[in-house]
C-alpha positions as a Markdown table, in Angstrom:
| # | Residue | x | y | z |
|---|---|---|---|---|
| 1 | Met | 223.8 | 94.5 | 285.4 |
| 2 | Glu | 223.5 | 98.0 | 283.8 |
| 3 | Ile | 226.4 | 100.5 | 283.9 |
| 4 | Leu | 225.5 | 104.1 | 284.0 |
| 5 | Ala | 227.7 | 106.5 | 282.0 |
| 6 | Phe | 227.5 | 110.2 | 282.9 |
| 7 | Gly | 228.5 | 113.2 | 280.7 |
| 8 | Val | 228.4 | 111.3 | 277.4 |
| 9 | Gln | 228.7 | 113.5 | 274.3 |
| 10 | Ala | 226.6 | 112.8 | 271.2 |
| 11 | Asp | 229.7 | 111.7 | 269.2 |
| 12 | Glu | 230.9 | 109.5 | 272.0 |
| 13 | Lys | 227.6 | 107.6 | 272.7 |
| 14 | Pro | 227.7 | 105.1 | 269.8 |
| 15 | Leu | 231.4 | 104.3 | 270.6 |
| 16 | Ile | 230.5 | 103.6 | 274.2 |
| 17 | Glu | 227.4 | 101.5 | 273.3 |
| 18 | Arg | 229.3 | 99.5 | 270.8 |
| 19 | Ala | 232.3 | 98.9 | 273.0 |
| 20 | Phe | 230.3 | 97.9 | 276.0 |
| 21 | Gly | 227.6 | 96.0 | 274.0 |
| 22 | Ile | 229.3 | 92.6 | 273.9 |
| 23 | His | 230.2 | 92.7 | 277.5 |
| 24 | Glu | 227.9 | 94.8 | 279.6 |
| 25 | Asp | 224.6 | 96.7 | 279.4 |
| 26 | Val | 225.2 | 100.4 | 279.4 |
| 27 | Arg | 223.0 | 103.5 | 279.7 |
| 28 | Cys | 224.4 | 106.8 | 278.5 |
| 29 | Leu | 223.3 | 110.1 | 280.0 |
| 30 | Asp | 224.3 | 113.6 | 278.7 |
| 31 | Val | 224.1 | 115.1 | 282.2 |
| 32 | Phe | 227.3 | 115.4 | 284.3 |
| 33 | Leu | 227.8 | 113.8 | 287.6 |
| 34 | Asn | 227.5 | 116.1 | 290.6 |
| 35 | Ala | 225.6 | 116.3 | 293.9 |
| 36 | Asp | 222.3 | 117.0 | 292.1 |
| 37 | Thr | 222.6 | 114.2 | 289.6 |
| 38 | Ala | 224.3 | 111.5 | 291.8 |
| 39 | Pro | 221.0 | 110.1 | 293.1 |
| 40 | Ile | 220.3 | 108.9 | 289.5 |
| 41 | Ala | 223.0 | 106.3 | 290.0 |
| 42 | Ala | 221.1 | 104.5 | 292.8 |
| 43 | Gly | 221.1 | 100.8 | 292.1 |
| 44 | His | 224.0 | 100.9 | 289.7 |
| 45 | Glu | 227.1 | 99.1 | 291.0 |
| 46 | Ile | 229.3 | 100.8 | 288.3 |
| 47 | Val | 229.2 | 104.3 | 287.0 |
| 48 | Ser | 231.4 | 105.9 | 284.3 |
| 49 | Thr | 232.2 | 109.6 | 284.5 |
| 50 | Ser | 233.8 | 112.3 | 282.3 |
| 51 | Val | 236.7 | 114.6 | 283.0 |
| 52 | Asn | 234.5 | 117.4 | 284.5 |
| 53 | Ala | 232.5 | 115.2 | 286.8 |
| 54 | Asp | 232.4 | 116.2 | 290.5 |
| 55 | Leu | 233.7 | 113.3 | 292.5 |
| 56 | Gly | 234.2 | 115.1 | 295.7 |
| 57 | Ala | 233.4 | 113.6 | 299.1 |
| 58 | Asp | 229.8 | 114.5 | 299.1 |
| 59 | Val | 229.1 | 113.0 | 295.7 |
| 60 | Leu | 231.0 | 109.8 | 296.5 |
| 61 | Glu | 228.9 | 109.5 | 299.7 |
| 62 | Ile | 225.7 | 109.7 | 297.7 |
| 63 | Leu | 227.0 | 107.1 | 295.1 |
| 64 | Ala | 228.0 | 104.7 | 297.9 |
| 65 | Ala | 224.7 | 105.1 | 299.7 |
| 66 | Gly | 223.0 | 104.1 | 296.4 |
| 67 | Gly | 225.1 | 101.0 | 295.9 |
| 68 | Thr | 227.8 | 102.2 | 293.6 |
| 69 | Arg | 231.1 | 100.3 | 294.2 |
| 70 | Met | 233.1 | 101.3 | 291.2 |
| 71 | Val | 233.8 | 104.6 | 289.3 |
| 72 | Ala | 235.4 | 104.2 | 285.9 |
| 73 | Gln | 236.6 | 107.7 | 284.8 |
| 74 | Arg | 236.9 | 108.3 | 281.1 |
| 75 | Ser | 240.0 | 110.5 | 281.4 |
| 76 | Thr | 243.6 | 110.6 | 282.4 |
| 77 | Gly | 243.4 | 113.3 | 284.9 |
| 78 | Phe | 241.8 | 112.6 | 288.3 |
| 79 | Asn | 242.2 | 115.8 | 290.2 |
| 80 | Asn | 238.4 | 115.9 | 290.4 |
| 81 | Val | 238.3 | 112.7 | 292.5 |
| 82 | Asp | 238.5 | 112.5 | 296.3 |
| 83 | Leu | 240.6 | 109.4 | 296.4 |
| 84 | Asp | 240.8 | 109.3 | 300.2 |
| 85 | Thr | 237.0 | 109.3 | 300.5 |
| 86 | Ala | 236.7 | 106.6 | 297.8 |
| 87 | Glu | 239.1 | 104.4 | 299.7 |
| 88 | Arg | 237.3 | 104.9 | 303.0 |
| 89 | Leu | 234.0 | 104.0 | 301.3 |
| 90 | Gly | 235.6 | 100.9 | 299.7 |
| 91 | Met | 234.9 | 102.2 | 296.3 |
| 92 | Thr | 237.1 | 101.2 | 293.4 |
| 93 | Val | 238.3 | 104.1 | 291.1 |
| 94 | Ala | 240.0 | 103.6 | 287.7 |
| 95 | Arg | 241.0 | 106.0 | 285.0 |
| 96 | Val | 242.5 | 105.9 | 281.5 |
| 97 | Ser | 246.2 | 106.2 | 282.1 |
| 98 | Ser | 247.0 | 107.0 | 278.4 |
| 99 | Tyr | 245.5 | 107.5 | 275.0 |
| 100 | Ser | 246.7 | 109.0 | 271.7 |
| 101 | Pro | 249.2 | 111.8 | 272.6 |
| 102 | Tyr | 248.9 | 113.1 | 269.1 |
| 103 | Ser | 245.3 | 114.2 | 269.6 |
| 104 | Val | 246.4 | 116.8 | 272.3 |
| 105 | Ala | 249.7 | 117.7 | 270.8 |
| 106 | Glu | 248.2 | 118.4 | 267.4 |
| 107 | Phe | 245.4 | 120.4 | 268.9 |
| 108 | Ala | 248.0 | 122.4 | 270.9 |
| 109 | Trp | 249.6 | 123.2 | 267.6 |
| 110 | Thr | 246.3 | 124.1 | 266.1 |
| 111 | Leu | 245.8 | 126.7 | 268.9 |
| 112 | Ala | 249.3 | 128.0 | 268.4 |
| 113 | Met | 249.0 | 128.5 | 264.7 |
| 114 | Ala | 245.5 | 130.0 | 265.0 |
| 115 | Val | 246.6 | 132.7 | 267.4 |
| 116 | Asn | 249.9 | 133.3 | 265.7 |
| 117 | Arg | 248.3 | 133.8 | 262.3 |
| 118 | Arg | 245.1 | 135.5 | 263.5 |
| 119 | Ile | 242.9 | 132.8 | 261.9 |
| 120 | Val | 239.7 | 133.5 | 263.9 |
| 121 | Arg | 239.8 | 137.2 | 263.3 |
| 122 | Ala | 240.5 | 136.6 | 259.6 |
| 123 | Ser | 237.6 | 134.1 | 259.3 |
| 124 | Ile | 235.2 | 136.5 | 260.9 |
| 125 | Arg | 236.3 | 139.3 | 258.6 |
| 126 | Thr | 236.0 | 137.3 | 255.4 |
| 127 | Arg | 232.4 | 136.1 | 256.4 |
| 128 | Asp | 231.6 | 139.9 | 256.3 |
| 129 | Phe | 233.5 | 140.2 | 253.0 |
| 130 | Asp | 236.2 | 142.3 | 254.7 |
| 131 | Phe | 239.4 | 141.2 | 253.0 |
| 132 | Arg | 241.8 | 143.6 | 254.6 |
| 133 | Leu | 245.1 | 142.4 | 256.1 |
| 134 | Asp | 245.4 | 145.0 | 258.8 |
| 135 | Gly | 246.1 | 143.4 | 262.1 |
| 136 | Leu | 246.6 | 139.9 | 260.8 |
| 137 | Met | 250.4 | 139.8 | 260.6 |
| 138 | Gly | 251.9 | 136.8 | 262.3 |
| 139 | Arg | 255.4 | 135.5 | 262.7 |
| 140 | Asp | 257.5 | 132.7 | 261.2 |
| 141 | Leu | 258.0 | 130.0 | 263.8 |
| 142 | His | 261.0 | 128.5 | 262.0 |
| 143 | Gly | 264.1 | 129.4 | 263.9 |
| 144 | Arg | 262.3 | 130.5 | 267.0 |
| 145 | Thr | 262.2 | 128.8 | 270.4 |
| 146 | Ala | 259.6 | 126.4 | 271.7 |
| 147 | Gly | 259.4 | 125.9 | 275.5 |
| 148 | Val | 257.7 | 122.6 | 276.5 |
| 149 | Leu | 256.7 | 122.4 | 280.2 |
| 150 | Gly | 256.1 | 118.6 | 280.6 |
| 151 | Thr | 257.9 | 116.3 | 278.2 |
| 152 | Gly | 256.0 | 113.1 | 278.6 |
| 153 | Lys | 254.2 | 111.4 | 275.7 |
| 154 | Ile | 252.2 | 114.5 | 274.7 |
| 155 | Gly | 255.1 | 116.9 | 275.3 |
| 156 | Glu | 257.3 | 114.7 | 273.2 |
| 157 | Ala | 254.7 | 114.6 | 270.4 |
| 158 | Phe | 254.5 | 118.4 | 270.5 |
| 159 | Ala | 258.3 | 118.7 | 270.4 |
| 160 | Arg | 258.5 | 116.5 | 267.4 |
| 161 | Ile | 256.2 | 118.8 | 265.5 |
| 162 | Ala | 258.2 | 121.8 | 266.7 |
| 163 | His | 261.4 | 120.1 | 265.5 |
| 164 | Gly | 259.7 | 119.7 | 262.1 |
| 165 | Phe | 259.1 | 123.5 | 262.0 |
| 166 | Gly | 262.8 | 124.0 | 262.6 |
| 167 | Met | 262.4 | 125.4 | 266.1 |
| 168 | Arg | 264.9 | 125.4 | 268.9 |
| 169 | Leu | 263.6 | 123.3 | 271.8 |
| 170 | Leu | 263.8 | 124.0 | 275.6 |
| 171 | Gly | 262.3 | 121.6 | 278.1 |
| 172 | Trp | 261.4 | 121.5 | 281.7 |
| 173 | Asp | 260.3 | 118.4 | 283.7 |
| 174 | Val | 261.1 | 116.4 | 286.8 |
| 175 | Ala | 262.9 | 113.9 | 284.5 |
| 176 | Glu | 264.4 | 114.3 | 281.1 |
| 177 | Asn | 262.9 | 112.4 | 278.1 |
| 178 | Pro | 265.8 | 110.9 | 276.0 |
| 179 | Ala | 263.6 | 111.1 | 272.9 |
| 180 | Cys | 263.3 | 114.8 | 273.3 |
| 181 | Ala | 267.0 | 115.2 | 274.0 |
| 182 | Glu | 267.6 | 113.4 | 270.7 |
| 183 | Leu | 265.6 | 116.1 | 269.0 |
| 184 | Gly | 268.0 | 118.7 | 270.4 |
| 185 | Met | 265.9 | 119.7 | 273.3 |
| 186 | Arg | 267.9 | 121.4 | 276.1 |
| 187 | Tyr | 266.5 | 121.1 | 279.6 |
| 188 | Val | 266.6 | 124.3 | 281.6 |
| 189 | Pro | 265.1 | 125.7 | 284.8 |
| 190 | Lys | 261.5 | 126.9 | 284.4 |
| 191 | Asp | 262.3 | 130.6 | 284.7 |
| 192 | Glu | 264.9 | 130.4 | 282.0 |
| 193 | Leu | 262.5 | 128.5 | 279.7 |
| 194 | Leu | 259.8 | 131.2 | 280.2 |
| 195 | Ala | 262.2 | 134.0 | 279.6 |
| 196 | Arg | 263.7 | 132.6 | 276.4 |
| 197 | Ser | 260.8 | 130.9 | 274.7 |
| 198 | Asp | 258.7 | 132.4 | 271.9 |
| 199 | Leu | 256.1 | 129.7 | 272.2 |
| 200 | Ile | 255.3 | 128.1 | 275.6 |
| 201 | Thr | 253.1 | 125.0 | 275.9 |
| 202 | Leu | 251.9 | 123.2 | 279.0 |
| 203 | His | 251.8 | 119.4 | 279.2 |
| 204 | Val | 252.0 | 118.6 | 282.9 |
| 205 | Pro | 249.3 | 117.0 | 285.1 |
| 206 | Leu | 247.4 | 119.1 | 287.6 |
| 207 | Met | 248.5 | 118.3 | 291.2 |
| 208 | Pro | 248.8 | 120.5 | 294.3 |
| 209 | Glu | 252.4 | 121.2 | 293.4 |
| 210 | Thr | 251.6 | 122.3 | 289.8 |
| 211 | Arg | 248.5 | 124.3 | 290.6 |
| 212 | His | 249.1 | 127.8 | 289.2 |
| 213 | Leu | 252.4 | 126.7 | 287.8 |
| 214 | Ile | 252.0 | 129.7 | 285.6 |
| 215 | Asp | 251.3 | 132.4 | 288.2 |
| 216 | Ala | 251.8 | 136.1 | 288.2 |
| 217 | Ala | 255.5 | 135.9 | 288.5 |
| 218 | Ala | 255.8 | 133.3 | 285.7 |
| 219 | Leu | 253.7 | 135.4 | 283.4 |
| 220 | Lys | 255.9 | 138.4 | 284.0 |
| 221 | Ala | 258.9 | 136.3 | 283.2 |
| 222 | Met | 257.7 | 135.7 | 279.7 |
| 223 | Arg | 258.4 | 137.8 | 276.7 |
| 224 | Asp | 255.8 | 140.4 | 275.9 |
| 225 | Asp | 255.4 | 138.8 | 272.4 |
| 226 | Ala | 255.3 | 135.2 | 273.6 |
| 227 | Val | 252.6 | 132.7 | 272.6 |
| 228 | Leu | 251.1 | 130.7 | 275.5 |
| 229 | Ile | 249.2 | 127.5 | 275.0 |
| 230 | Asn | 247.4 | 125.3 | 277.6 |
| 231 | Ser | 245.8 | 122.1 | 276.5 |
| 232 | Ser | 246.4 | 120.2 | 279.7 |
| 233 | Arg | 244.5 | 121.5 | 282.8 |
| 234 | Gly | 243.0 | 124.9 | 283.5 |
| 235 | Gly | 244.3 | 125.1 | 287.0 |
| 236 | Leu | 247.9 | 125.2 | 285.7 |
| 237 | Ile | 247.4 | 128.9 | 285.0 |
| 238 | Asp | 246.3 | 131.7 | 287.4 |
| 239 | Thr | 243.6 | 133.0 | 285.1 |
| 240 | Ala | 243.1 | 136.3 | 287.0 |
| 241 | Ala | 246.8 | 137.1 | 286.7 |
| 242 | Leu | 246.7 | 136.2 | 283.0 |
| 243 | Val | 243.8 | 138.6 | 282.4 |
| 244 | Gly | 245.8 | 141.3 | 284.2 |
| 245 | Glu | 248.8 | 140.8 | 281.8 |
| 246 | Leu | 246.5 | 140.7 | 278.8 |
| 247 | Arg | 245.0 | 144.0 | 279.8 |
| 248 | Ala | 248.5 | 145.4 | 279.9 |
| 249 | Gly | 248.8 | 144.5 | 276.2 |
| 250 | Arg | 251.1 | 141.6 | 276.6 |
| 251 | Phe | 251.5 | 138.4 | 274.6 |
| 252 | Ala | 251.2 | 137.8 | 270.9 |
| 253 | Gly | 248.6 | 135.1 | 271.5 |
| 254 | Val | 247.1 | 132.9 | 274.1 |
| 255 | Gly | 245.4 | 129.6 | 273.2 |
| 256 | Leu | 243.4 | 127.9 | 276.0 |
| 257 | Asp | 241.6 | 124.6 | 275.6 |
| 258 | Val | 241.1 | 124.4 | 279.3 |
| 259 | Tyr | 240.0 | 126.8 | 282.1 |
| 260 | Glu | 240.4 | 126.5 | 285.8 |
| 261 | Ala | 236.7 | 127.1 | 286.5 |
| 262 | Glu | 235.4 | 125.1 | 283.5 |
| 263 | Ala | 233.3 | 122.6 | 285.5 |
| 264 | Gly | 229.6 | 123.5 | 285.0 |
| 265 | Leu | 230.5 | 125.5 | 281.8 |
| 266 | Phe | 232.4 | 123.4 | 279.3 |
| 267 | Phe | 230.5 | 120.7 | 277.4 |
| 268 | Leu | 227.3 | 122.6 | 278.0 |
| 269 | Asp | 225.3 | 125.1 | 275.9 |
| 270 | Lys | 225.3 | 128.4 | 277.9 |
| 271 | Ser | 224.5 | 130.6 | 274.9 |
| 272 | Leu | 221.1 | 131.7 | 276.1 |
| 273 | Glu | 222.2 | 132.4 | 279.7 |
| 274 | Ala | 223.8 | 135.4 | 281.4 |
| 275 | Val | 227.6 | 134.8 | 281.9 |
| 276 | Glu | 228.2 | 134.7 | 285.6 |
| 277 | Asp | 232.0 | 134.1 | 285.3 |
| 278 | Asp | 233.5 | 137.6 | 285.0 |
| 279 | Thr | 237.0 | 136.3 | 284.5 |
| 280 | Leu | 236.0 | 134.1 | 281.6 |
| 281 | Ala | 233.8 | 136.8 | 280.1 |
| 282 | Arg | 236.7 | 139.2 | 280.1 |
| 283 | Leu | 239.2 | 136.6 | 278.8 |
| 284 | Val | 237.3 | 135.8 | 275.6 |
| 285 | Thr | 237.1 | 139.5 | 274.7 |
| 286 | Phe | 240.8 | 139.9 | 274.0 |
| 287 | Pro | 241.5 | 139.7 | 270.3 |
| 288 | Asn | 244.7 | 137.7 | 270.8 |
| 289 | Val | 243.0 | 135.0 | 272.9 |
| 290 | Leu | 241.4 | 131.8 | 271.6 |
| 291 | Val | 239.4 | 129.7 | 274.1 |
| 292 | Thr | 238.0 | 126.3 | 273.1 |
| 293 | Ser | 236.0 | 123.9 | 275.3 |
| 294 | His | 238.4 | 121.1 | 276.3 |
| 295 | Gln | 238.3 | 119.4 | 272.9 |
| 296 | Ala | 242.0 | 118.6 | 272.4 |
| 297 | Tyr | 241.5 | 114.9 | 273.2 |
| 298 | Tyr | 238.4 | 114.7 | 271.0 |
| 299 | Thr | 239.5 | 112.6 | 268.0 |
| 300 | Glu | 238.1 | 109.3 | 266.8 |
| 301 | Glu | 241.4 | 107.6 | 267.7 |
| 302 | Ala | 241.7 | 109.1 | 271.2 |
| 303 | Val | 238.1 | 108.7 | 272.2 |
| 304 | Gly | 238.1 | 105.1 | 270.9 |
| 305 | Gln | 241.1 | 104.3 | 273.0 |
| 306 | Ile | 239.5 | 105.9 | 276.1 |
| 307 | Val | 236.3 | 103.9 | 275.7 |
| 308 | Asp | 238.2 | 100.7 | 275.1 |
| 309 | Ala | 240.3 | 101.3 | 278.2 |
| 310 | Thr | 237.2 | 102.0 | 280.2 |
| 311 | Val | 235.7 | 98.7 | 279.1 |
| 312 | Arg | 238.8 | 96.9 | 280.2 |
| 313 | Asn | 238.8 | 98.7 | 283.6 |
| 314 | Val | 235.2 | 97.5 | 284.1 |
| 315 | Leu | 236.0 | 93.9 | 283.1 |
| 316 | Asp | 239.1 | 93.9 | 285.4 |
| 317 | Tyr | 236.9 | 95.1 | 288.2 |
| 318 | Arg | 234.4 | 92.3 | 287.5 |
| 319 | Glu | 237.2 | 89.7 | 287.5 |
| 320 | Gly | 239.1 | 91.1 | 290.4 |
| 321 | Arg | 242.2 | 92.1 | 288.3 |
| 322 | Arg | 244.2 | 95.2 | 288.9 |
| 323 | Ser | 246.0 | 97.2 | 286.2 |
| 324 | Glu | 248.0 | 100.5 | 286.0 |
| 325 | Asn | 244.7 | 102.3 | 285.5 |
| 326 | Val | 243.4 | 101.6 | 289.1 |
| 327 | Leu | 243.7 | 104.5 | 291.5 |
| 328 | Val | 241.8 | 102.9 | 294.3 |
| 329 | Pro | 241.8 | 99.1 | 294.3 |
| 330 | Arg | 238.8 | 96.9 | 295.0 |
| 331 | Ser | 238.6 | 96.2 | 298.7 |
């Protein structure tokens, strides 16, 4: 029986086809799952979706009406899934609970270094044979303070790199990570972390209680010359409030691999279309801001682990097994 995989990137397709090939038939689509594309899944018991799929109640209803009984999401986050509706419909939902934390942590550092040392601006200049250094001065990170919001596997990997740079470490989380404490990290209240950190990075999941974790008040609590990095979920930051602070000339740099309204934009080519999102359009105009399209996870190692875990989730569903990846069990 064929599995239908939505939102498959060109680099991802051969990995999916190879991983599923010895177990299941799979058809890969580059379109993303939403209310308009959900009817394509009619007759497919299992669909696999990407991080920006719309799995709200209306989409799940369409899938269920077409015979879909399992959704295998190729991501860790599941804030895009209406789990209550899935349970009501008797639909199994599984995710990938973990993959290489180094992919995201290293990319967060890529953003941090790029905005701190003005790499994008420098690259654009040198392409025009402009080799001036005006406006390109960065700062040593050695001896400065890194604030890590969320000290799970990814936050720990980020902290280890910061430790290698010789930075002081502040952490905030619901529970302390002993490995981070061994690096010298001191856990403090969020407001203290924001006020004292030169570099702030977000590595917490998006849930109702963390939505706009970085709101207008949190942004004002930060230093004017702080660097802010988000490679987790866009909804953690109140983007409109961030734009307001940037317009006031604040922050040495902001690196965003995620955006709270990225669905329908990221992973797609919008270069020939009028930009309808005024907030994003304004955000990318600031010279101290770097926006990338949710690519922090996109390494051979991480994507390979995501695909392998997705295959295991499908096989577990077939065999009636349940793992830590299951969000809604088979009824």
